[in-house]
N, C-alpha and C positions, 0 to 999 in steps of 0.2 A: 179245416178240420175243427171239430168241436171237442173241447176237453171239459171234464167235470172233476172238480177237486173235492174230495170228501175226507173228513177227519176220521181217524181210527184210534182205538185204544191200544196202548202198548205197555207192557210190564217190563220194568228194569229192576235189577237186583243190585243194591248198594249195601255193602257190608253185611250181606246175608239177609237183608230186608227187601221185600218186594214193594215197589212204588209204581203207581199208575201215572203214565204220561200219555200224551197224545201226539200223533203224527198226521201227515197228510198224504193221501194217495191220489195220483192223477190217473184218470180213466179217459181213454180216447173213445168217443161215441161216434163210430162210423162202422159200417158193415153190419153183420148180423148180431154180434155180441160185443159188449164193451171190452176194451183191451187195456190192461194195466201198463202204463208207460212211464211210471216213475213214482217214487215215494221218498219222504223224509221222515225218519223215525225220531222219537224222543224230542219233539220241539219244545213242549212245555207241559207242566202239570195242570195248567189252566185250560180246561176244556172249552170254555166260552171264547177265549182268545184264539185258539186253534180253529174253532168253528167259524169265527169272523174272518180269519185269514183265508180259510178255504173258500168261503163265499166270495170274498174279494177277488181271489184268483180266478174263480169261475166267471164272475161278472165281467172282468176285464179281459177275458180270453187269453190268459197267460199261456205262453208256450212252455211245455214241460222243461225245456233246457234252462229256463230261468228260475225254476222253483227254489233251488238252494239259495240263490242270491236274494230272492224276495223274502224267504224265511229269515235269513240273516239280517236283512234290513228291518224287517218287522220286529225282530227281537231287540235290535239296537235302538229303534226309535218309535216303536208302536205302529199302529195300523193307520193307513189313510182312512178318512171318513167316507 
């Protein structure tokens, strides 16, 4: 199966103030229409970081069951080149 990881904008409210953060959605590309098969909200306010992480997940053919662990690892130590 082929999976596509795409960043998305997410709004969170902290102490009554809205803040923009970014998450990643995983889409399965088989059949007639893409199927949402996972997502992680509120990864980072750094859009560029989340975009790079999503691209890395797509390039390496990440299985959706590993998305949370990969996000945690990326936040702890950065992204692989």
